[in-house]
N, C-alpha and C positions, 0 to 999 in steps of 0.2 A: 813223616820220614821226608828228609831233604833230597836235593838233587845230588846224585852219584858222580860227580865229575870225573873221577878216574874210569869208571866203567864206560862212561860216554865217550872219553877219550880213546879207549882201547876198541871200541865198537867202530867208531869214526875211522881208525886207522884200518881196521879190518876192511871196511867198506872202500878205502883207497887201494888197498893192496890187492883186494879180490877175495871171494869166498868160492869153494867148490860147491855148486847145486847140481842135483840131478834133475833131468826133465822127467815128468810123470809119465808120459806114453811112451816115448822111445827110449828112455834109460841113458841117454847121453848124459854125460858129465861135463860140466862147464865150469871153468874157472872166470867168473865175471865180477867185473868192478860194480859198485851199485850204481843203479839208472839215474840215481839225483846227482850223480857227479856233474859239477859245472862244465868240465871239457866236453861231457857228451851233448849237453843243451846246446852249448856254442858249437860244436861240429854239425850238430842237426840243422841249425839255424844257417849256417854257412853253406852247407850242401844244398839246401832248400833255395838260399839266394841264388846260387850258381845254377841250379836247374831252372829256376824261374826265367833267370837270364837267357840261357841256351835255348829255352822252348818259347821265348818271346812272351811270356806271361807277365804283363806288366799291370800294376794297378792294384786294387784291393784283393786278398787272397781270397775272400769269399765270392768274389765275381769271377775270379780266374784259379780254380783249385787245380792242383798238379794232378796228372793222371795218376791212377793206382799203381801202375808199373814203376813210375818215377818216385812215389812215396816209399814203395818197398825197397827200391834200390838205395834211396837215401837212408831209410832207417837201418838197413843192413851194412851198409859202408860205414855209418857211424857206429854200430854196434862192434864191428869188426875191427875199427880203428881205434876206440876209447874203451869199450867195455869188454869185450871177450879177450882173455889172455891165454886161453888154452882149453883143451876138451879131452876127453876120453870116453871109452865105450862107442866110439864111432867107428864102424868097419866098412869096407869097400864091398863090392858084390861078391868077392871072393872069400870074405871073412877076414881079411888083413886089416890091422888097424890103420886108421888114417892119420898121419902125424899132423898136428897143428901147424898149419901155415896161414898167415892172412890171406894170402890171394886165393889160396884154395879154399878158405872157409867162405870168402865172398861168393866164390864161384858155386859153392854148394848151397849157401843161403839163396842166391838169386836164382836157383833152378826151381821152376814151379813144381817140379816132381817131388820136391822135398818140402811141401806144404805142412806136412805133420811136424817135422822138425821146427819150421817157423813158428807153428801155433804153440808148440811145446816151449820154445825159448820165449815167447811172449807171455805164456803162463808163469814161469819161472821170474821173469822181470817184473811182473805185476805183483807176485808173492813177495818179492824182496822190498818193494815200495811198501807193502801192506805190513811187512815184519817190522820195517822202521817206524811206521806210524805207531806200532803196538809197543816198540822198544821206548819210544820217546815218552809215551804214557808212565812205562814203569819207571824210567829213570828219573821222571820228574816227580814220582811219588802219587800219580793219579789213578793209580789201579788198585 
Protein backbone atom coordinates (compact mmCIF):
# COMPACT_ATOMS: atom_id res chain seq x y z
CA UNK A 1 0.00 0.00 0.00
CA UNK A 2 1.28 3.47 -0.87
CA UNK A 3 1.32 6.79 0.92
CA UNK A 4 -2.20 8.10 1.48
CA UNK A 5 -1.65 11.80 0.87
CA UNK A 6 -5.29 12.90 1.34
CA UNK A 7 -5.48 11.28 4.77
CA UNK A 8 -2.14 12.85 5.68
CA UNK A 9 -3.35 16.31 4.59
CA UNK A 10 -6.54 15.98 6.65
CA UNK A 11 -4.61 14.79 9.69
CA UNK A 12 -2.16 17.68 9.34
CA UNK A 13 -4.95 20.26 9.14
CA UNK A 14 -6.56 18.83 12.28
CA UNK A 15 -3.26 19.22 14.09
CA UNK A 16 -3.12 22.90 13.07
CA UNK A 17 -6.73 23.60 14.04
CA UNK A 18 -6.59 21.68 17.30
CA UNK A 19 -8.08 18.50 18.71
CA UNK A 20 -10.08 17.96 21.88
CA UNK A 21 -8.19 15.72 24.30
CA UNK A 22 -9.18 14.55 27.79
CA UNK A 23 -6.64 14.56 30.61
CA UNK A 24 -6.45 11.06 32.13
CA UNK A 25 -6.26 12.02 35.84
CA UNK A 26 -8.25 15.25 36.09
CA UNK A 27 -10.79 14.72 33.30
CA UNK A 28 -10.16 18.26 32.03
CA UNK A 29 -10.82 18.57 28.30
CA UNK A 30 -8.33 20.57 26.26
CA UNK A 31 -8.47 21.90 22.71
CA UNK A 32 -4.82 21.56 21.73
CA UNK A 33 -2.80 22.29 18.63
CA UNK A 34 -0.19 19.58 18.07
CA UNK A 35 3.03 20.16 20.07
CA UNK A 36 5.16 19.63 16.95
CA UNK A 37 3.75 22.88 15.53
CA UNK A 38 6.72 25.03 14.45
CA UNK A 39 5.32 28.15 16.12
CA UNK A 40 5.47 26.36 19.46
CA UNK A 41 9.13 25.49 19.09
CA UNK A 42 9.92 29.05 17.96
CA UNK A 43 8.05 30.57 20.90
CA UNK A 44 9.78 28.25 23.38
CA UNK A 45 13.18 29.27 22.00
CA UNK A 46 12.28 32.96 22.10
CA UNK A 47 11.02 32.79 25.68
CA UNK A 48 14.14 30.89 26.75
CA UNK A 49 16.41 33.52 25.18
CA UNK A 50 14.46 36.28 26.95
CA UNK A 51 14.68 34.47 30.30
CA UNK A 52 18.41 33.83 29.90
CA UNK A 53 18.99 37.49 29.14
CA UNK A 54 16.79 38.64 32.04
CA UNK A 55 18.53 36.27 34.48
CA UNK A 56 22.02 37.04 33.17
CA UNK A 57 22.65 33.44 32.12
CA UNK A 58 25.08 33.86 29.27
CA UNK A 59 27.13 31.14 27.67
CA UNK A 60 26.53 27.50 27.05
CA UNK A 61 23.16 26.21 28.15
CA UNK A 62 24.75 23.15 29.78
CA UNK A 63 26.91 25.40 31.98
CA UNK A 64 24.06 27.73 32.93
CA UNK A 65 20.72 25.91 33.03
CA UNK A 66 17.56 27.86 33.70
CA UNK A 67 16.04 27.42 37.16
CA UNK A 68 13.14 24.95 37.25
CA UNK A 69 10.64 27.74 37.99
CA UNK A 70 11.73 29.64 34.87
CA UNK A 71 11.50 26.48 32.74
CA UNK A 72 7.97 25.80 33.96
CA UNK A 73 6.88 29.39 33.31
CA UNK A 74 8.36 29.29 29.80
CA UNK A 75 6.66 26.00 29.00
CA UNK A 76 3.32 27.21 30.32
CA UNK A 77 3.48 30.53 28.49
CA UNK A 78 4.29 28.87 25.16
CA UNK A 79 1.56 26.30 25.79
CA UNK A 80 -1.06 28.99 26.43
CA UNK A 81 0.09 31.28 23.61
CA UNK A 82 0.39 28.62 20.90
CA UNK A 83 -1.10 25.23 21.74
CA UNK A 84 -4.01 25.62 24.17
CA UNK A 85 -7.08 27.06 22.45
CA UNK A 86 -9.86 26.16 24.89
CA UNK A 87 -10.80 23.89 27.77
CA UNK A 88 -13.77 22.25 29.40
CA UNK A 89 -14.61 20.30 32.55
CA UNK A 90 -12.50 22.69 34.63
CA UNK A 91 -14.39 24.09 37.61
CA UNK A 92 -13.60 26.56 40.35
CA UNK A 93 -13.81 25.67 44.07
CA UNK A 94 -17.59 26.28 44.03
CA UNK A 95 -18.13 23.91 41.10
CA UNK A 96 -18.65 26.65 38.52
CA UNK A 97 -17.10 26.16 35.07
CA UNK A 98 -13.98 28.26 34.51
CA UNK A 99 -14.22 29.93 31.09
CA UNK A 100 -11.06 29.73 29.02
CA UNK A 101 -9.06 32.94 28.96
CA UNK A 102 -5.32 32.87 28.21
CA UNK A 103 -4.39 35.03 31.23
CA UNK A 104 -6.46 32.85 33.56
CA UNK A 105 -4.99 29.68 32.00
CA UNK A 106 -1.46 30.93 32.58
CA UNK A 107 -2.28 31.82 36.18
CA UNK A 108 -3.75 28.37 36.83
CA UNK A 109 -0.86 26.54 35.17
CA UNK A 110 1.81 28.58 36.98
CA UNK A 111 0.24 27.86 40.37
CA UNK A 112 2.26 25.01 41.93
CA UNK A 113 -0.89 23.75 43.67
CA UNK A 114 -2.10 22.65 40.23
CA UNK A 115 0.76 20.20 39.73
CA UNK A 116 -1.61 17.33 38.89
CA UNK A 117 -3.14 19.33 36.04
CA UNK A 118 0.32 20.30 34.79
CA UNK A 119 1.40 16.65 34.77
CA UNK A 120 -1.85 15.65 33.07
CA UNK A 121 -1.31 18.15 30.27
CA UNK A 122 2.24 16.87 29.81
CA UNK A 123 0.88 13.32 29.53
CA UNK A 124 -1.63 14.42 26.88
CA UNK A 125 1.04 16.27 24.86
CA UNK A 126 3.37 13.25 25.00
CA UNK A 127 0.52 11.01 23.82
CA UNK A 128 -0.15 13.36 20.90
CA UNK A 129 3.48 13.07 19.80
CA UNK A 130 3.31 9.26 20.10
CA UNK A 131 0.07 9.16 18.10
CA UNK A 132 1.68 11.19 15.33
CA UNK A 133 4.56 8.75 15.14
CA UNK A 134 2.13 5.85 14.81
CA UNK A 135 0.04 7.72 12.20
CA UNK A 136 3.14 8.32 10.08
CA UNK A 137 3.85 4.61 10.04
CA UNK A 138 0.29 3.78 9.00
CA UNK A 139 0.10 6.48 6.32
CA UNK A 140 3.42 5.42 4.85
CA UNK A 141 2.28 1.80 4.71
CA UNK A 142 4.83 0.54 7.22
CA UNK A 143 2.45 -1.08 9.67
